[in-house]
Biotite code that builds the C-alpha atoms (Angstrom):
import biotite.structure as struc

atoms = struc.array([
    struc.Atom([-75.099, -114.124, -183.324], chain_id="A", res_id=1, res_name="MET", atom_name="CA", element="C"),
    struc.Atom([-71.921, -116.005, -183.721], chain_id="A", res_id=2, res_name="ALA", atom_name="CA", element="C"),
    struc.Atom([-71.061, -114.354, -186.928], chain_id="A", res_id=3, res_name="LEU", atom_name="CA", element="C"),
    struc.Atom([-71.153, -111.056, -184.264], chain_id="A", res_id=4, res_name="LEU", atom_name="CA", element="C"),
    struc.Atom([-69.319, -112.844, -181.091], chain_id="A", res_id=5, res_name="SER", atom_name="CA", element="C"),
    struc.Atom([-66.406, -113.913, -183.438], chain_id="A", res_id=6, res_name="GLY", atom_name="CA", element="C"),
    struc.Atom([-66.193, -110.890, -185.006], chain_id="A", res_id=7, res_name="THR", atom_name="CA", element="C"),
    struc.Atom([-65.946, -109.234, -181.193], chain_id="A", res_id=8, res_name="ALA", atom_name="CA", element="C"),
    struc.Atom([-63.547, -111.671, -180.235], chain_id="A", res_id=9, res_name="CYS", atom_name="CA", element="C"),
    struc.Atom([-60.994, -110.768, -183.493], chain_id="A", res_id=10, res_name="ILE", atom_name="CA", element="C"),
    struc.Atom([-61.609, -106.889, -182.929], chain_id="A", res_id=11, res_name="LEU", atom_name="CA", element="C"),
    struc.Atom([-60.457, -107.622, -179.267], chain_id="A", res_id=12, res_name="PHE", atom_name="CA", element="C"),
    struc.Atom([-57.628, -109.611, -180.223], chain_id="A", res_id=13, res_name="SER", atom_name="CA", element="C"),
    struc.Atom([-56.877, -106.936, -182.322], chain_id="A", res_id=14, res_name="ILE", atom_name="CA", element="C"),
    struc.Atom([-56.845, -104.242, -179.853], chain_id="A", res_id=15, res_name="ALA", atom_name="CA", element="C"),
    struc.Atom([-55.053, -106.105, -177.359], chain_id="A", res_id=16, res_name="LEU", atom_name="CA", element="C"),
    struc.Atom([-52.054, -107.072, -179.908], chain_id="A", res_id=17, res_name="THR", atom_name="CA", element="C"),
    struc.Atom([-52.163, -104.225, -181.974], chain_id="A", res_id=18, res_name="GLY", atom_name="CA", element="C"),
    struc.Atom([-51.607, -106.665, -184.867], chain_id="A", res_id=19, res_name="LYS", atom_name="CA", element="C"),
    struc.Atom([-53.043, -105.551, -188.452], chain_id="A", res_id=20, res_name="GLN", atom_name="CA", element="C"),
    struc.Atom([-52.298, -108.553, -189.861], chain_id="A", res_id=21, res_name="ALA", atom_name="CA", element="C"),
    struc.Atom([-55.498, -109.778, -188.231], chain_id="A", res_id=22, res_name="LEU", atom_name="CA", element="C"),
    struc.Atom([-57.704, -107.985, -190.168], chain_id="A", res_id=23, res_name="PHE", atom_name="CA", element="C"),
    struc.Atom([-57.043, -110.778, -192.596], chain_id="A", res_id=24, res_name="GLY", atom_name="CA", element="C"),
    struc.Atom([-58.377, -113.437, -189.795], chain_id="A", res_id=25, res_name="SER", atom_name="CA", element="C"),
    struc.Atom([-61.699, -111.213, -189.700], chain_id="A", res_id=26, res_name="LEU", atom_name="CA", element="C"),
    struc.Atom([-62.246, -111.026, -193.285], chain_id="A", res_id=27, res_name="LEU", atom_name="CA", element="C"),
    struc.Atom([-61.059, -114.913, -193.562], chain_id="A", res_id=28, res_name="GLY", atom_name="CA", element="C"),
    struc.Atom([-64.075, -115.613, -191.122], chain_id="A", res_id=29, res_name="TYR", atom_name="CA", element="C"),
    struc.Atom([-66.737, -113.817, -192.820], chain_id="A", res_id=30, res_name="TRP", atom_name="CA", element="C"),
    struc.Atom([-65.854, -115.413, -195.987], chain_id="A", res_id=31, res_name="ALA", atom_name="CA", element="C"),
    struc.Atom([-66.046, -118.686, -194.403], chain_id="A", res_id=32, res_name="GLY", atom_name="CA", element="C"),
    struc.Atom([-69.063, -117.897, -192.363], chain_id="A", res_id=33, res_name="PHE", atom_name="CA", element="C"),
    struc.Atom([-70.751, -116.484, -195.766], chain_id="A", res_id=34, res_name="GLY", atom_name="CA", element="C"),
    struc.Atom([-69.305, -120.024, -197.702], chain_id="A", res_id=35, res_name="TYR", atom_name="CA", element="C"),
    struc.Atom([-71.369, -121.946, -195.416], chain_id="A", res_id=36, res_name="THR", atom_name="CA", element="C"),
    struc.Atom([-74.688, -120.224, -195.379], chain_id="A", res_id=37, res_name="LEU", atom_name="CA", element="C"),
    struc.Atom([-74.706, -120.222, -198.810], chain_id="A", res_id=38, res_name="TRP", atom_name="CA", element="C"),
    struc.Atom([-74.005, -123.776, -198.992], chain_id="A", res_id=39, res_name="PHE", atom_name="CA", element="C"),
    struc.Atom([-76.749, -124.529, -197.164], chain_id="A", res_id=40, res_name="TYR", atom_name="CA", element="C"),
    struc.Atom([-78.939, -122.377, -198.576], chain_id="A", res_id=41, res_name="LYS", atom_name="CA", element="C"),
    struc.Atom([-78.557, -124.256, -201.625], chain_id="A", res_id=42, res_name="GLU", atom_name="CA", element="C"),
    struc.Atom([-78.578, -127.242, -200.094], chain_id="A", res_id=43, res_name="VAL", atom_name="CA", element="C"),
    struc.Atom([-81.875, -126.896, -198.857], chain_id="A", res_id=44, res_name="LEU", atom_name="CA", element="C"),
    struc.Atom([-83.067, -125.345, -202.349], chain_id="A", res_id=45, res_name="LEU", atom_name="CA", element="C"),
    struc.Atom([-81.735, -128.070, -203.903], chain_id="A", res_id=46, res_name="SER", atom_name="CA", element="C"),
    struc.Atom([-82.991, -130.486, -201.899], chain_id="A", res_id=47, res_name="SER", atom_name="CA", element="C"),
    struc.Atom([-86.602, -129.963, -203.162], chain_id="A", res_id=48, res_name="GLU", atom_name="CA", element="C"),
    struc.Atom([-85.612, -130.670, -207.006], chain_id="A", res_id=49, res_name="MET", atom_name="CA", element="C"),
    struc.Atom([-85.589, -133.812, -209.194], chain_id="A", res_id=50, res_name="ASP", atom_name="CA", element="C"),
    struc.Atom([-82.062, -135.194, -209.241], chain_id="A", res_id=51, res_name="ILE", atom_name="CA", element="C"),
    struc.Atom([-80.519, -133.934, -212.520], chain_id="A", res_id=52, res_name="GLN", atom_name="CA", element="C"),
    struc.Atom([-81.413, -130.320, -211.254], chain_id="A", res_id=53, res_name="SER", atom_name="CA", element="C"),
    struc.Atom([-80.312, -130.512, -208.282], chain_id="A", res_id=54, res_name="ALA", atom_name="CA", element="C"),
    struc.Atom([-76.806, -131.908, -209.372], chain_id="A", res_id=55, res_name="ILE", atom_name="CA", element="C"),
    struc.Atom([-76.852, -129.076, -212.215], chain_id="A", res_id=56, res_name="LYS", atom_name="CA", element="C"),
    struc.Atom([-77.272, -126.489, -209.756], chain_id="A", res_id=57, res_name="ARG", atom_name="CA", element="C"),
    struc.Atom([-74.996, -127.354, -206.872], chain_id="A", res_id=58, res_name="MET", atom_name="CA", element="C"),
    struc.Atom([-72.379, -128.096, -209.616], chain_id="A", res_id=59, res_name="ARG", atom_name="CA", element="C"),
    struc.Atom([-72.666, -124.457, -210.999], chain_id="A", res_id=60, res_name="ARG", atom_name="CA", element="C"),
    struc.Atom([-72.766, -122.980, -207.083], chain_id="A", res_id=61, res_name="ASN", atom_name="CA", element="C"),
    struc.Atom([-69.620, -125.115, -206.323], chain_id="A", res_id=62, res_name="LEU", atom_name="CA", element="C"),
    struc.Atom([-68.107, -123.204, -208.637], chain_id="A", res_id=63, res_name="ILE", atom_name="CA", element="C"),
    struc.Atom([-69.118, -120.286, -207.788], chain_id="A", res_id=64, res_name="ALA", atom_name="CA", element="C"),
    struc.Atom([-68.550, -120.391, -204.171], chain_id="A", res_id=65, res_name="ARG", atom_name="CA", element="C"),
    struc.Atom([-64.722, -121.514, -204.698], chain_id="A", res_id=66, res_name="LEU", atom_name="CA", element="C"),
    struc.Atom([-64.650, -118.443, -207.188], chain_id="A", res_id=67, res_name="GLY", atom_name="CA", element="C"),
    struc.Atom([-65.527, -116.358, -204.625], chain_id="A", res_id=68, res_name="MET", atom_name="CA", element="C"),
    struc.Atom([-63.185, -117.665, -202.110], chain_id="A", res_id=69, res_name="ILE", atom_name="CA", element="C"),
    struc.Atom([-60.181, -117.719, -205.022], chain_id="A", res_id=70, res_name="THR", atom_name="CA", element="C"),
    struc.Atom([-60.869, -113.953, -205.516], chain_id="A", res_id=71, res_name="LEU", atom_name="CA", element="C"),
    struc.Atom([-60.792, -112.678, -201.904], chain_id="A", res_id=72, res_name="ILE", atom_name="CA", element="C"),
    struc.Atom([-57.476, -114.753, -201.272], chain_id="A", res_id=73, res_name="ILE", atom_name="CA", element="C"),
    struc.Atom([-56.322, -113.192, -204.380], chain_id="A", res_id=74, res_name="VAL", atom_name="CA", element="C"),
    struc.Atom([-56.962, -109.957, -203.325], chain_id="A", res_id=75, res_name="PHE", atom_name="CA", element="C"),
    struc.Atom([-55.437, -110.070, -200.111], chain_id="A", res_id=76, res_name="ILE", atom_name="CA", element="C"),
    struc.Atom([-52.444, -111.521, -201.890], chain_id="A", res_id=77, res_name="ALA", atom_name="CA", element="C"),
    struc.Atom([-52.015, -108.846, -204.137], chain_id="A", res_id=78, res_name="ARG", atom_name="CA", element="C"),
    struc.Atom([-52.447, -106.271, -201.461], chain_id="A", res_id=79, res_name="PHE", atom_name="CA", element="C"),
    struc.Atom([-51.817, -107.338, -198.198], chain_id="A", res_id=80, res_name="GLN", atom_name="CA", element="C"),
    struc.Atom([-49.513, -110.667, -198.517], chain_id="A", res_id=81, res_name="ALA", atom_name="CA", element="C"),
    struc.Atom([-48.852, -110.498, -194.687], chain_id="A", res_id=82, res_name="GLY", atom_name="CA", element="C"),
    struc.Atom([-52.259, -111.384, -194.088], chain_id="A", res_id=83, res_name="TRP", atom_name="CA", element="C"),
    struc.Atom([-52.848, -114.449, -196.106], chain_id="A", res_id=84, res_name="LEU", atom_name="CA", element="C"),
    struc.Atom([-52.046, -116.952, -192.675], chain_id="A", res_id=85, res_name="PHE", atom_name="CA", element="C"),
    struc.Atom([-54.556, -115.114, -190.689], chain_id="A", res_id=86, res_name="SER", atom_name="CA", element="C"),
    struc.Atom([-56.930, -115.050, -193.834], chain_id="A", res_id=87, res_name="LEU", atom_name="CA", element="C"),
    struc.Atom([-56.443, -118.898, -194.260], chain_id="A", res_id=88, res_name="ALA", atom_name="CA", element="C"),
    struc.Atom([-57.271, -119.292, -190.281], chain_id="A", res_id=89, res_name="LEU", atom_name="CA", element="C"),
    struc.Atom([-60.220, -116.892, -190.745], chain_id="A", res_id=90, res_name="GLY", atom_name="CA", element="C"),
    struc.Atom([-61.850, -119.383, -193.292], chain_id="A", res_id=91, res_name="ILE", atom_name="CA", element="C"),
    struc.Atom([-61.108, -122.506, -191.659], chain_id="A", res_id=92, res_name="VAL", atom_name="CA", element="C"),
    struc.Atom([-62.552, -121.186, -188.053], chain_id="A", res_id=93, res_name="THR", atom_name="CA", element="C"),
    struc.Atom([-65.579, -119.657, -189.990], chain_id="A", res_id=94, res_name="GLY", atom_name="CA", element="C"),
    struc.Atom([-66.031, -122.520, -191.788], chain_id="A", res_id=95, res_name="VAL", atom_name="CA", element="C"),
    struc.Atom([-65.800, -124.571, -188.649], chain_id="A", res_id=96, res_name="ILE", atom_name="CA", element="C"),
    struc.Atom([-67.697, -122.573, -186.478], chain_id="A", res_id=97, res_name="ILE", atom_name="CA", element="C"),
    struc.Atom([-71.105, -122.181, -188.853], chain_id="A", res_id=98, res_name="SER", atom_name="CA", element="C"),
    struc.Atom([-71.268, -125.683, -189.664], chain_id="A", res_id=99, res_name="PHE", atom_name="CA", element="C"),
    struc.Atom([-71.175, -126.575, -186.091], chain_id="A", res_id=100, res_name="ILE", atom_name="CA", element="C"),
    struc.Atom([-73.958, -124.012, -185.328], chain_id="A", res_id=101, res_name="ILE", atom_name="CA", element="C"),
    struc.Atom([-76.145, -125.670, -188.191], chain_id="A", res_id=102, res_name="VAL", atom_name="CA", element="C"),
    struc.Atom([-75.263, -129.074, -187.109], chain_id="A", res_id=103, res_name="ALA", atom_name="CA", element="C"),
    struc.Atom([-76.693, -128.071, -183.736], chain_id="A", res_id=104, res_name="MET", atom_name="CA", element="C"),
    struc.Atom([-79.856, -126.215, -184.863], chain_id="A", res_id=105, res_name="GLN", atom_name="CA", element="C"),
    struc.Atom([-80.412, -129.223, -187.013], chain_id="A", res_id=106, res_name="LYS", atom_name="CA", element="C"),
    struc.Atom([-80.360, -131.625, -184.342], chain_id="A", res_id=107, res_name="ASN", atom_name="CA", element="C"),
    struc.Atom([-82.099, -129.320, -181.783], chain_id="A", res_id=108, res_name="TYR", atom_name="CA", element="C"),
    struc.Atom([-84.929, -129.048, -184.464], chain_id="A", res_id=109, res_name="GLY", atom_name="CA", element="C"),
    struc.Atom([-85.080, -132.730, -184.773], chain_id="A", res_id=110, res_name="GLU", atom_name="CA", element="C"),
    struc.Atom([-85.308, -133.701, -181.095], chain_id="A", res_id=111, res_name="ARG", atom_name="CA", element="C"),
    struc.Atom([-87.733, -131.190, -180.790], chain_id="A", res_id=112, res_name="GLY", atom_name="CA", element="C"),
    struc.Atom([-89.824, -132.448, -183.267], chain_id="A", res_id=113, res_name="ASP", atom_name="CA", element="C"),
    struc.Atom([-89.612, -135.944, -182.202], chain_id="A", res_id=114, res_name="LYS", atom_name="CA", element="C"),
    struc.Atom([-90.772, -134.995, -178.073], chain_id="A", res_id=115, res_name="ARG", atom_name="CA", element="C"),
    struc.Atom([-93.513, -133.009, -179.803], chain_id="A", res_id=116, res_name="SER", atom_name="CA", element="C"),
    struc.Atom([-94.705, -136.203, -181.493], chain_id="A", res_id=117, res_name="ALA", atom_name="CA", element="C"),
])
């Protein structure tokens, strides 16, 4: 829901301002959101492993996630250099919003467990 709401806001601001450089923020928002969801999934999977294999898995996936973000930045820098600043803002926005959503869901779930006990 938050991914679609943020996408709609960015597309609406592009329509109002007419600045195509804001497409970089849209790509960054999707990349940041995907980065956080990928990280959250890996944390859940690694939490059920023993400590050594969990550390290896998290280290390997850190490199993969950083490689994905680097690939997106290099691609944008090569073909649309004017979008880089809005791309950076979009990545930061996507990461922050998705971390807030995950924290709210985790906090709400923990409260619900305590109340029903």
